[in-house]
NUTORZA-514364 format. One line per field, with one value per residue (C-alpha): residue number from 1; residue in three letters; x, y, z negated. Coordinates in steps of 0.001 Angstrom, whole numbers, plus 524288, in hexadecimal, padded with zeros to 5 digits. Layout:
<nodes>
nr = c(NUM|...)
rest = c(ALA|...)
px = c(X|...)
py = c(Y|...)
pz = c(Z|...)
</nodes>
This chain:
<nodes>
nr = c(1|2|3|4|5|6|7|8|9|10|11|12|13|14|15|16|17|18|19|20|21|22|23|24|25|26|27|28|29|30|31|32|33|34|35|36|37|38|39|40|41|42|43|44|45|46|47|48|49|50|51|52|53|54|55|56|57|58|59|60|61|62|63|64|65|66|67|68|69|70|71|72|73|74|75|76|77|78|79|80|81|82|83|84|85|86|87|88|89|90|91|92|93|94|95|96|97)
rest = c(MET|ALA|LEU|ILE|VAL|VAL|THR|LEU|MET|TYR|ALA|PHE|ASN|PHE|PRO|ILE|VAL|PHE|LYS|TYR|GLY|TYR|LEU|LYS|SER|ARG|PHE|ILE|SER|SER|LEU|ILE|TYR|PHE|VAL|LEU|PHE|PHE|GLY|THR|MET|ALA|LEU|ALA|GLY|ASN|GLU|GLY|ALA|ALA|VAL|TRP|LEU|LYS|GLU|THR|PHE|PRO|PHE|VAL|ASN|GLY|LEU|SER|LEU|LEU|ALA|PHE|ALA|TRP|LEU|ALA|MET|ILE|PRO|VAL|ILE|LEU|ILE|LEU|GLY|LEU|SER|ILE|TRP|ALA|SER|ILE|ALA|PHE|TYR|SER|ARG|ARG|GLU|LEU|ALA)
px = c(80037|80B0F|81127|8040B|802F7|81120|80FEB|80381|809B2|81522|80C01|80468|8106C|81984|81120|80EAF|81D64|820C4|81670|8185C|82627|829DA|828B7|81B18|8162F|81ABD|80D8E|805A4|80F39|80DC7|7FEEF|7FEF7|8072A|7FDC8|7F188|7F720|7FC18|7EFC5|7E6BF|7EC5F|7EC25|7DE44|7DAAE|7E22C|7DA2A|7CD44|7C4FF|7BC45|7C6B4|7C8BF|7BA73|7B983|7C4A6|7BEAE|7B119|7B658|7C04B|7BADA|7C5DB|7CF38|7C888|7CF18|7DCD8|7E7FA|7EF69|7FA73|7F17F|7EA5C|7F71C|7FB07|7ED92|7EE5F|7FC22|7F60D|7EF75|7FADC|80456|7FB5E|7FAF8|8099E|80B4B|8024F|809F0|8172D|8116E|80C33|8193F|820D1|8179E|818E9|82795|829AD|821AE|82945|8334D|83FFC|846D6)
py = c(8001B|8093A|80717|80A91|81713|81B3A|81801|8207A|82B9A|82BF1|82A41|8365B|83D85|83C36|842F6|84E53|84F8C|84F4C|858D3|8635A|8607D|85C69|869B1|86C61|85E5B|85C8A|8606C|857C1|84C48|84D5C|84EBB|841D4|83B7A|83EAB|83B86|82E1A|82BD9|82FC3|82A72|81CDD|81D87|82159|8168C|80C60|80F3F|8108E|803AA|80A75|80AE3|7FC3F|7F9A1|80302|7FBF0|7EE70|7F30B|7F9EA|7EF50|7E246|7DA88|7E08A|7D899|7CBC9|7D13C|7D006|7DBD0|7D94C|7D7DE|7E415|7EB3A|7E6DB|7EAB9|7F7A7|7F9F2|7F9BB|80726|80CA5|8083B|80E7B|81B32|81B21|81919|82469|82CC1|82941|82CA7|83A2C|83CA7|83A7E|842D8|84E3B|84CD3|84D1C|85A00|860CC|86AB4|86790|87471)
pz = c(80016|7FD27|80A5B|8104C|808F3|80B41|81986|81AB9|8136B|81D48|8284B|82449|82025|82C1B|83672|82D3F|82AB2|838E5|83CF8|832AC|82D94|81FE7|818F7|81D43|81B8A|80DAD|807CB|810F3|80E7B|80013|8019D|80959|7FEF2|7F44F|7FBF6|7FF30|7F16C|7E9E5|7F48D|7F3BA|7E521|7E54A|7EEB1|7E718|7DAA6|7E1D5|7E233|7EC44|7F681|7F5D0|7F6C8|80212|808BD|806ED|80BAD|817C2|81BE1|8172A|81D8E|81343|807E6|80C17|80DE6|804FE|8000D|809A7|81588|811C7|81134|81E89|823D4|81DA6|82421|831DC|8315B|82964|83440|83E72|836E4|83516|843D6|8468F|83CE2|84369|850AE|84BA2|84488|85120|858E9|84E91|84D8D|85C49|85D20|8528F|85585|84ED3|84C93)
</nodes>
């Protein structure tokens, strides 16, 4: 789970840093960090999130924790790939003084 959260944090952070630069994106980066940190903590302690997940995706009920982690990595890898693509596009359009 921690690998998923860290990967998402970097996936959201990199395009912002490459578009606006490090100094301008520090506030947004720290905001992303706190939202992901406290958001996952809130979801981990919330029984309603687990019930919603089981009702929305009924095939998840029979999966082991390891299988669920691998299944959760698929959208995370897609988001990371989109992030890398956007970061490269932003960086290539940047003027390097």
